[in-house]
MDAnalysis code that builds the backbone (N, CA, C; Angstrom):
import MDAnalysis as mda
import numpy as np

u = mda.Universe.empty(546, n_residues=182, atom_resindex=np.repeat(np.arange(182), 3), trajectory=True)
u.add_TopologyAttr("name", ["N", "CA", "C"] * 182)
u.add_TopologyAttr("resid", np.arange(1, 183))
u.add_TopologyAttr("resname", ["MET", "ILE", "ARG", "LEU", "GLY", "SER", "ASN", "SER", "PRO", "THR", "ARG", "ALA", "LEU", "ILE", "LEU", "LYS", "THR", "HIS", "ASN", "ILE", "ASP", "PHE", "ILE", "GLN", "ASN", "GLY", "GLY", "ASP", "PHE", "ASP", "GLU", "ASP", "THR", "ILE", "LYS", "THR", "THR", "ASN", "PRO", "LYS", "SER", "PHE", "VAL", "TYR", "GLU", "ALA", "THR", "LEU", "GLY", "LYS", "TYR", "LYS", "GLU", "LEU", "PHE", "SER", "LYS", "TYR", "GLY", "CYS", "GLU", "ASP", "MET", "PRO", "LEU", "LEU", "VAL", "ALA", "ASP", "SER", "VAL", "VAL", "THR", "SER", "GLN", "GLY", "GLU", "LEU", "LEU", "ARG", "LYS", "ALA", "LYS", "ASP", "GLU", "ASN", "ASP", "ALA", "ARG", "ARG", "MET", "LEU", "GLU", "LEU", "GLN", "SER", "GLY", "SER", "GLU", "THR", "SER", "VAL", "ILE", "THR", "CYS", "MET", "ILE", "PHE", "LYS", "SER", "GLN", "LYS", "LYS", "GLU", "ILE", "ILE", "ASP", "ILE", "SER", "ILE", "THR", "THR", "TYR", "ILE", "PHE", "GLU", "LYS", "PHE", "ASP", "LYS", "ASN", "HIS", "ILE", "GLU", "GLU", "TYR", "ILE", "LYS", "SER", "GLY", "GLU", "CYS", "PHE", "GLY", "LYS", "ALA", "GLY", "ALA", "ILE", "MET", "VAL", "GLU", "GLY", "PHE", "CYS", "LYS", "PRO", "TYR", "ILE", "LYS", "ARG", "VAL", "LYS", "GLY", "TYR", "GLU", "SER", "THR", "ALA", "MET", "GLY", "LEU", "CYS", "VAL", "GLU", "LYS", "LEU", "LYS", "GLU", "GLY", "ILE", "LEU"])
u.atoms.positions = np.array([
    [-16.221, -23.947, -21.597],
    [-15.072, -24.092, -20.706],
    [-14.052, -23.009, -21.058],
    [-13.559, -22.337, -20.007],
    [-12.520, -21.329, -20.221],
    [-11.307, -21.666, -19.357],
    [-10.173, -21.066, -19.717],
    [-8.953, -21.216, -18.931],
    [-8.801, -19.956, -18.085],
    [-8.838, -20.111, -16.769],
    [-8.623, -19.000, -15.859],
    [-7.129, -18.880, -15.623],
    [-6.543, -17.808, -16.144],
    [-5.112, -17.578, -16.004],
    [-4.829, -16.826, -14.722],
    [-5.057, -17.469, -13.600],
    [-4.895, -16.850, -12.289],
    [-4.751, -17.947, -11.244],
    [-3.942, -17.679, -10.232],
    [-3.816, -18.620, -9.119],
    [-4.802, -18.311, -7.994],
    [-5.629, -17.293, -8.185],
    [-6.516, -16.806, -7.133],
    [-7.673, -17.762, -6.842],
    [-7.777, -18.239, -5.593],
    [-8.936, -19.059, -5.232],
    [-10.232, -18.238, -5.258],
    [-10.141, -16.933, -5.010],
    [-11.338, -16.088, -5.023],
    [-11.881, -15.949, -6.446],
    [-11.007, -15.745, -7.430],
    [-11.472, -15.669, -8.824],
    [-12.104, -17.002, -9.251],
    [-11.493, -18.103, -8.833],
    [-12.061, -19.422, -9.141],
    [-13.446, -19.566, -8.511],
    [-13.590, -19.107, -7.281],
    [-14.882, -19.182, -6.594],
    [-15.936, -18.342, -7.312],
    [-15.552, -17.177, -7.800],
    [-16.493, -16.322, -8.545],
    [-17.020, -17.071, -9.760],
    [-16.135, -17.699, -10.529],
    [-16.569, -18.444, -11.717],
    [-17.452, -19.618, -11.326],
    [-17.053, -20.347, -10.290],
    [-17.822, -21.498, -9.818],
    [-19.226, -21.066, -9.390],
    [-19.308, -19.978, -8.622],
    [-20.579, -19.472, -8.123],
    [-21.517, -19.075, -9.259],
    [-20.923, -18.637, -10.372],
    [-21.733, -18.193, -11.511],
    [-21.844, -19.265, -12.597],
    [-21.541, -20.508, -12.212],
    [-21.696, -21.661, -13.102],
    [-20.965, -21.503, -14.426],
    [-19.754, -20.962, -14.366],
    [-18.913, -20.856, -15.556],
    [-17.852, -21.948, -15.448],
    [-17.861, -22.890, -16.398],
    [-16.905, -23.994, -16.385],
    [-15.519, -23.476, -16.732],
    [-14.525, -23.928, -15.968],
    [-13.164, -23.451, -16.185],
    [-12.147, -24.460, -15.694],
    [-10.937, -24.289, -16.193],
    [-9.772, -24.912, -15.581],
    [-8.872, -23.756, -15.173],
    [-8.041, -23.987, -14.184],
    [-7.235, -22.906, -13.625],
    [-5.755, -23.179, -13.877],
    [-5.112, -22.266, -14.595],
    [-3.679, -22.330, -14.853],
    [-3.094, -20.939, -14.683],
    [-2.569, -20.656, -13.516],
    [-1.953, -19.354, -13.274],
    [-0.533, -19.314, -13.809],
    [0.001, -18.127, -13.842],
    [1.371, -17.941, -14.309],
    [2.235, -17.393, -13.200],
    [3.359, -16.821, -13.592],
    [4.247, -16.233, -12.598],
    [4.853, -14.915, -13.089],
    [4.020, -14.098, -13.720],
    [4.457, -12.778, -14.164],
    [4.912, -11.957, -12.951],
    [6.032, -11.271, -13.079],
    [6.601, -10.487, -11.986],
    [6.082, -9.049, -12.030],
    [5.114, -8.737, -11.167],
    [4.532, -7.394, -11.128],
    [5.533, -6.339, -10.670],
    [6.619, -6.753, -10.043],
    [7.625, -5.795, -9.581],
    [8.372, -5.143, -10.743],
    [8.195, -5.665, -11.945],
    [8.824, -5.039, -13.120],
    [8.059, -3.801, -13.574],
    [6.849, -3.614, -13.067],
    [6.013, -2.469, -13.453],
    [6.426, -1.257, -12.624],
    [6.699, -0.156, -13.290],
    [7.221, 1.035, -12.605],
    [6.169, 2.114, -12.336],
    [5.061, 2.099, -13.051],
    [4.058, 3.148, -12.874],
    [3.400, 3.063, -11.498],
    [3.023, 4.221, -10.977],
    [2.265, 4.246, -9.719],
    [0.818, 4.672, -9.972],
    [0.446, 4.862, -11.238],
    [-0.937, 5.165, -11.591],
    [-1.737, 3.870, -11.488],
    [-2.752, 3.823, -10.628],
    [-3.471, 2.557, -10.388],
    [-4.054, 1.911, -11.649],
    [-4.720, 2.688, -12.511],
    [-5.308, 2.095, -13.718],
    [-4.233, 1.578, -14.658],
    [-3.162, 2.343, -14.811],
    [-2.054, 1.892, -15.669],
    [-1.414, 0.643, -15.093],
    [-1.212, 0.643, -13.773],
    [-0.580, -0.508, -13.138],
    [-1.398, -1.772, -13.356],
    [-2.703, -1.706, -13.070],
    [-3.527, -2.917, -13.166],
    [-3.624, -3.391, -14.617],
    [-3.643, -2.462, -15.567],
    [-3.669, -2.849, -16.979],
    [-2.352, -3.517, -17.365],
    [-1.229, -2.916, -16.991],
    [0.075, -3.491, -17.337],
    [0.264, -4.868, -16.698],
    [-0.186, -5.034, -15.460],
    [-0.074, -6.330, -14.782],
    [-0.925, -7.384, -15.491],
    [-2.143, -7.016, -15.843],
    [-3.037, -7.957, -16.528],
    [-2.490, -8.307, -17.906],
    [-2.008, -7.306, -18.625],
    [-1.449, -7.540, -19.955],
    [-0.203, -8.422, -19.872],
    [0.642, -8.191, -18.875],
    [1.831, -9.024, -18.700],
    [1.468, -10.475, -18.442],
    [0.482, -10.692, -17.585],
    [0.018, -12.051, -17.286],
    [-0.610, -12.674, -18.537],
    [-1.392, -11.873, -19.253],
    [-2.045, -12.354, -20.463],
    [-1.004, -12.810, -21.493],
    [-0.006, -11.966, -21.750],
    [1.021, -12.306, -22.750],
    [1.756, -13.591, -22.362],
    [2.095, -13.712, -21.074],
    [2.780, -14.919, -20.597],
    [1.929, -16.160, -20.856],
    [0.658, -16.108, -20.464],
    [-0.202, -17.286, -20.570],
    [-0.694, -17.533, -21.990],
    [-0.875, -16.471, -22.773],
    [-1.286, -16.657, -24.167],
    [-0.171, -17.347, -24.942],
    [1.087, -16.965, -24.679],
    [2.203, -17.609, -25.392],
    [2.319, -19.081, -24.997],
    [1.899, -19.418, -23.795],
    [1.969, -20.800, -23.316],
    [0.779, -21.645, -23.793],
    [-0.436, -21.063, -23.743],
    [-1.648, -21.840, -24.015],
    [-2.409, -21.416, -25.271],
    [-2.246, -20.165, -25.711],
    [-3.062, -19.671, -26.814],
    [-4.525, -19.645, -26.408],
    [-5.409, -19.607, -27.414],
    [-6.851, -19.660, -27.107],
    [-7.596, -20.512, -28.129],
    [-6.863, -21.344, -28.871],
    [-7.521, -22.209, -29.862],
    [-8.352, -23.296, -29.195],
    [-7.775, -23.928, -28.172],
    [-8.479, -25.019, -27.477],
    [-9.594, -24.513, -26.583],
    [-9.319, -23.416, -25.887],
    [-10.338, -22.821, -25.022],
    [-9.976, -21.360, -24.776],
    [-10.998, -20.525, -24.525],
    [-10.742, -19.103, -24.263],
    [-9.873, -18.911, -23.025],
    [-9.113, -17.812, -23.044],
    [-8.235, -17.461, -21.936],
    [-8.793, -16.241, -21.217],
    [-8.842, -16.306, -19.896],
    [-9.292, -15.196, -19.055],
    [-8.204, -14.887, -18.033],
    [-7.763, -13.634, -18.017],
    [-6.729, -13.190, -17.084],
    [-7.238, -11.930, -16.392],
    [-6.939, -11.767, -15.111],
    [-7.389, -10.577, -14.376],
    [-6.363, -10.204, -13.314],
    [-6.409, -8.947, -12.919],
    [-5.584, -8.464, -11.821],
    [-6.336, -7.326, -11.151],
    [-6.021, -7.065, -9.881],
    [-6.681, -5.996, -9.127],
    [-5.655, -5.209, -8.329],
    [-5.962, -3.930, -8.152],
    [-5.200, -3.085, -7.229],
    [-6.202, -2.302, -6.397],
    [-5.706, -1.752, -5.310],
    [-6.527, -0.946, -4.421],
    [-5.893, 0.430, -4.330],
    [-6.742, 1.441, -4.241],
    [-6.238, 2.792, -4.038],
    [-7.059, 3.462, -2.941],
    [-6.356, 4.153, -2.061],
    [-7.002, 4.889, -0.987],
    [-6.150, 6.108, -0.675],
    [-6.811, 7.227, -0.488],
    [-6.142, 8.494, -0.190],
    [-5.007, 8.772, -1.176],
    [-5.252, 8.458, -2.445],
    [-4.297, 8.744, -3.507],
    [-3.120, 7.792, -3.601],
    [-3.112, 6.748, -2.796],
    [-1.981, 5.813, -2.790],
    [-2.361, 4.482, -3.428],
    [-1.487, 3.975, -4.283],
    [-1.639, 2.657, -4.885],
    [-1.247, 1.618, -3.844],
    [-2.169, 0.707, -3.544],
    [-1.920, -0.323, -2.541],
    [-1.890, -1.682, -3.217],
    [-0.732, -2.310, -3.181],
    [-0.582, -3.636, -3.763],
    [-0.723, -4.680, -2.659],
    [-0.113, -5.823, -2.815],
    [-0.189, -6.867, -1.786],
    [0.777, -6.527, -0.649],
    [0.329, -6.771, 0.568],
    [1.159, -6.486, 1.744],
    [2.398, -7.364, 1.746],
    [3.538, -6.742, 2.054],
    [4.806, -7.465, 2.101],
    [4.998, -8.172, 3.450],
    [4.431, -7.596, 4.504],
    [4.563, -8.167, 5.844],
    [3.451, -7.596, 6.728],
    [3.459, -7.943, 8.005],
    [2.399, -7.501, 8.920],
    [2.349, -5.982, 9.056],
    [3.491, -5.339, 9.138],
    [3.519, -3.875, 9.269],
    [2.948, -3.196, 8.035],
    [3.261, -3.729, 6.853],
    [2.735, -3.175, 5.606],
    [1.213, -3.359, 5.562],
    [0.726, -4.527, 5.965],
    [-0.719, -4.789, 6.005],
    [-1.400, -3.827, 6.975],
    [-0.813, -3.649, 8.141],
    [-1.371, -2.744, 9.156],
    [-1.449, -1.310, 8.606],
    [-0.378, -0.854, 7.968],
    [-0.334, 0.490, 7.404],
    [-1.447, 0.677, 6.358],
    [-1.613, -0.307, 5.487],
    [-2.647, -0.219, 4.448],
    [-4.046, -0.207, 5.055],
    [-4.283, -1.064, 6.017],
    [-5.603, -1.135, 6.645],
    [-5.916, 0.154, 7.404],
    [-4.924, 0.705, 8.089],
    [-5.143, 1.965, 8.811],
    [-5.412, 3.118, 7.844],
    [-4.776, 3.095, 6.683],
    [-5.004, 4.114, 5.658],
    [-6.458, 4.063, 5.161],
    [-7.005, 2.856, 5.031],
    [-8.354, 2.681, 4.498],
    [-9.448, 2.833, 5.557],
    [-9.080, 2.688, 6.810],
    [-10.031, 2.763, 7.909],
    [-10.710, 4.134, 7.936],
    [-12.045, 4.141, 7.837],
    [-12.795, 5.390, 7.857],
    [-12.651, 6.209, 6.582],
    [-12.177, 5.595, 5.517],
    [-11.877, 6.318, 4.276],
    [-12.607, 5.727, 3.077],
    [-12.430, 6.403, 1.961],
    [-12.908, 5.897, 0.674],
    [-11.796, 5.053, 0.069],
    [-12.160, 3.880, -0.394],
    [-11.206, 2.940, -0.990],
    [-11.811, 2.422, -2.286],
    [-10.988, 2.383, -3.338],
    [-11.441, 1.852, -4.619],
    [-10.633, 0.620, -4.987],
    [-11.329, -0.381, -5.485],
    [-10.692, -1.575, -6.022],
    [-10.845, -1.494, -7.536],
    [-9.713, -1.564, -8.217],
    [-9.696, -1.467, -9.680],
    [-9.278, -2.830, -10.214],
    [-10.130, -3.428, -11.028],
    [-9.865, -4.745, -11.593],
    [-9.872, -4.662, -13.105],
    [-8.833, -5.234, -13.692],
    [-8.735, -5.328, -15.150],
    [-8.860, -6.791, -15.523],
    [-9.583, -7.066, -16.619],
    [-9.640, -8.432, -17.126],
    [-9.440, -8.399, -18.633],
    [-8.797, -9.446, -19.116],
    [-8.665, -9.668, -20.553],
    [-9.208, -11.061, -20.823],
    [-10.171, -11.126, -21.726],
    [-10.759, -12.393, -22.158],
    [-10.503, -12.502, -23.651],
    [-10.001, -13.648, -24.082],
    [-9.728, -13.845, -25.508],
    [-10.150, -15.236, -25.913],
    [-11.030, -15.269, -26.924],
    [-11.409, -16.537, -27.547],
    [-11.117, -16.386, -29.037],
    [-11.440, -17.395, -29.814],
    [-11.224, -17.287, -31.250],
    [-12.132, -16.233, -31.875],
    [-13.273, -15.947, -31.224],
    [-14.247, -15.024, -31.809],
    [-14.365, -13.696, -31.078],
    [-13.932, -13.630, -29.815],
    [-14.135, -12.410, -29.020],
    [-12.897, -12.033, -28.239],
    [-12.776, -10.725, -28.038],
    [-11.750, -10.216, -27.134],
    [-12.406, -9.136, -26.293],
    [-12.250, -9.247, -24.994],
    [-12.794, -8.260, -24.065],
    [-11.641, -7.752, -23.204],
    [-11.506, -6.449, -23.165],
    [-10.569, -5.821, -22.240],
    [-11.402, -4.844, -21.426],
    [-11.396, -5.012, -20.116],
    [-12.245, -4.192, -19.266],
    [-11.492, -3.766, -18.015],
    [-11.703, -2.523, -17.631],
    [-11.238, -2.037, -16.334],
    [-12.477, -1.557, -15.584],
    [-12.731, -2.157, -14.444],
    [-13.890, -1.818, -13.627],
    [-13.420, -1.326, -12.263],
    [-14.222, -0.443, -11.679],
    [-13.883, 0.124, -10.370],
    [-15.073, -0.030, -9.433],
    [-14.803, -0.492, -8.237],
    [-15.801, -0.519, -7.175],
    [-15.233, 0.298, -6.016],
    [-16.033, 1.247, -5.543],
    [-15.579, 2.158, -4.490],
    [-16.390, 1.939, -3.223],
    [-15.688, 1.871, -2.118],
    [-16.293, 1.679, -0.800],
    [-16.000, 2.886, 0.082],
    [-16.959, 3.212, 0.922],
    [-16.724, 4.122, 2.040],
    [-16.774, 3.214, 3.269],
    [-15.657, 3.171, 3.999],
    [-15.570, 2.306, 5.181],
    [-15.740, 3.101, 6.465],
    [-16.411, 2.489, 7.440],
    [-16.392, 2.971, 8.825],
    [-14.968, 2.761, 9.333],
    [-14.671, 3.323, 10.486],
    [-13.374, 3.068, 11.120],
    [-13.272, 1.582, 11.460],
    [-12.141, 0.960, 11.130],
    [-11.910, -0.438, 11.477],
    [-11.551, -0.533, 12.960],
    [-12.059, -1.542, 13.620],
    [-11.719, -1.816, 15.010],
    [-10.263, -2.295, 15.070],
    [-9.465, -1.655, 15.922],
    [-8.022, -1.975, 16.009],
    [-7.782, -3.443, 16.373],
    [-8.566, -3.984, 17.307],
    [-8.404, -5.394, 17.684],
    [-8.753, -6.319, 16.531],
    [-9.786, -5.946, 15.767],
    [-10.179, -6.747, 14.610],
    [-9.087, -6.723, 13.551],
    [-8.451, -5.551, 13.368],
    [-7.320, -5.451, 12.425],
    [-6.231, -6.440, 12.835],
    [-5.884, -6.449, 14.114],
    [-4.812, -7.328, 14.594],
    [-5.171, -8.801, 14.424],
    [-6.420, -9.162, 14.716],
    [-6.873, -10.548, 14.523],
    [-6.784, -10.940, 13.049],
    [-7.227, -10.034, 12.200],
    [-7.216, -10.270, 10.752],
    [-5.787, -10.455, 10.246],
    [-4.882, -9.608, 10.681],
    [-3.478, -9.725, 10.265],
    [-2.902, -11.054, 10.753],
    [-3.143, -11.386, 12.003],
    [-2.620, -12.642, 12.571],
    [-3.191, -13.871, 11.856],
    [-4.414, -13.764, 11.322],
    [-5.027, -14.890, 10.607],
    [-4.309, -15.175, 9.288],
    [-3.606, -14.167, 8.755],
    [-2.904, -14.332, 7.482],
    [-3.772, -14.121, 6.261],
    [-5.086, -13.935, 6.471],
    [-5.999, -13.766, 5.336],
    [-5.711, -12.513, 4.519],
    [-5.049, -11.525, 5.109],
    [-4.783, -10.261, 4.432],
    [-3.673, -10.388, 3.394],
    [-2.885, -11.442, 3.473],
    [-1.764, -11.593, 2.545],
    [-2.227, -12.185, 1.223],
    [-1.635, -11.704, 0.145],
    [-2.028, -12.135, -1.190],
    [-3.232, -11.370, -1.710],
    [-3.690, -10.363, -0.949],
    [-4.847, -9.547, -1.330],
    [-4.386, -8.115, -1.592],
    [-4.797, -7.550, -2.709],
    [-4.472, -6.150, -2.994],
    [-5.013, -5.281, -1.862],
    [-4.173, -4.383, -1.356],
    [-4.585, -3.496, -0.273],
    [-4.815, -4.200, 1.045],
    [-4.523, -5.495, 1.111],
    [-4.710, -6.329, 2.306],
    [-6.174, -6.440, 2.710],
    [-7.106, -6.119, 1.789],
    [-8.526, -6.145, 2.173],
    [-9.268, -7.330, 1.575],
    [-10.321, -7.711, 2.270],
    [-11.270, -8.725, 1.806],
    [-12.665, -8.152, 2.019],
    [-13.249, -7.610, 0.943],
    [-14.578, -7.002, 1.095],
    [-15.638, -8.046, 1.415],
    [-15.376, -9.298, 1.037],
    [-16.340, -10.356, 1.325],
    [-16.103, -10.953, 2.707],
    [-15.080, -10.487, 3.402],
    [-14.753, -11.019, 4.716],
    [-14.540, -9.907, 5.724],
    [-13.273, -9.623, 6.036],
    [-12.909, -8.650, 7.061],
    [-13.658, -7.323, 6.929],
    [-13.731, -6.767, 5.730],
    [-14.278, -5.414, 5.533],
    [-15.802, -5.343, 5.587],
    [-16.464, -6.458, 5.382],
    [-17.927, -6.459, 5.243],
    [-18.667, -5.677, 6.337],
    [-18.349, -5.859, 7.621],
    [-19.108, -5.125, 8.641],
    [-18.820, -3.616, 8.673],
    [-17.788, -3.181, 7.953],
    [-17.402, -1.768, 7.986],
    [-17.870, -0.979, 6.764],
    [-18.563, -1.618, 5.850],
    [-18.985, -0.943, 4.623],
    [-20.165, -0.017, 4.912],
    [-19.956, 1.280, 4.689],
    [-21.034, 2.268, 4.825],
    [-21.776, 2.422, 3.490],
    [-21.009, 2.537, 2.410],
    [-21.582, 2.694, 1.067],
    [-20.695, 1.991, 0.054],
    [-21.324, 1.559, -1.029],
    [-20.573, 0.915, -2.108],
    [-21.139, 1.370, -3.443],
    [-20.258, 1.592, -4.388],
    [-20.658, 1.916, -5.757],
    [-19.886, 0.988, -6.678],
    [-20.596, 0.083, -7.333],
    [-19.965, -0.871, -8.236],
    [-20.318, -2.297, -7.852],
    [-19.717, -3.233, -8.579],
    [-19.981, -4.653, -8.370],
    [-19.048, -5.243, -7.313],
    [-19.615, -6.065, -6.413],
    [-18.780, -6.741, -5.427],
    [-17.777, -7.674, -6.106],
    [-18.176, -8.286, -7.236],
    [-17.253, -9.199, -7.926],
    [-15.998, -8.463, -8.400],
    [-16.146, -7.195, -8.795],
    [-14.976, -6.401, -9.186],
    [-14.022, -6.289, -8.008],
    [-14.568, -6.004, -6.840],
    [-13.749, -5.859, -5.639],
    [-13.123, -7.188, -5.214],
    [-13.737, -8.283, -5.610],
    [-13.191, -9.603, -5.277],
    [-12.161, -10.072, -6.306],
    [-12.036, -9.334, -7.437],
    [-10.969, -9.657, -8.379],
    [-11.373, -10.026, -9.783],
    [-12.675, -10.008, -10.101],
    [-13.113, -10.348, -11.451],
    [-14.538, -9.868, -11.652],
    [-14.756, -8.923, -12.568],
    [-16.111, -8.415, -12.806],
    [-16.891, -9.435, -13.637],
    [-17.478, -10.395, -12.938],
    [-18.171, -11.499, -13.592],
    [-19.401, -11.012, -14.361],
    [-20.022, -9.934, -13.909],
    [-21.194, -9.409, -14.608],
    [-20.817, -8.969, -16.029],
    [-19.709, -8.267, -16.169],
    [-19.260, -7.836, -17.501],
    [-18.727, -8.991, -18.311],
    [-18.123, -9.963, -17.647],
    [-17.651, -11.153, -18.353],
    [-18.828, -11.907, -18.958],
    [-19.844, -12.159, -18.144],
    [-21.010, -12.894, -18.632],
    [-21.728, -12.145, -19.747],
    [-21.829, -10.840, -19.587],
    [-22.459, -9.991, -20.609],
    [-21.708, -10.094, -21.931],
    [-20.394, -10.185, -21.871],
    [-19.563, -10.226, -23.073],
    [-19.451, -11.568, -23.738],
    [-19.586, -12.673, -22.964],
    [-19.373, -13.998, -23.560],
    [-20.669, -14.772, -23.779],
    [-21.761, -14.320, -23.204],
    [-23.018, -15.066, -23.375],
    [-23.891, -14.464, -24.448],
])
């Protein structure tokens, strides 16, 4: 049993799908305190901030702690969570027909192991259909997602090529987690 230090239903689903027992206790670390625009630095600082907050609250004596965060980058721009519909539209249009990378950092800490990993999954997308973009934005599914994308949902029909693990793009590289803890 591990403690998932995240409020993400997608990260919880990844663990559930891979038969990893967990309880979920997210925190409220403020990512707006991070000033860097370097995607790898940003995702590491966000994950470390969440880790420090939750480690001070729960430790890892009773059960291991797992914390993760993701960012998206396309055309050299760091894409965080959309603030509103216009921001989501801008991000989706930037990624449409382009190369997009999802960078996920995870920190796992137990009494015996510590894993710090940054993984990248890169997609080449076909052009997104404008009507589909509008439907997706109106559905609200794009909010709370780095870069406003869902590779397991909205983006799936537009994927031309992928390099990396889909779980990384969904917010947690479960393959590396399992390799490290099993």
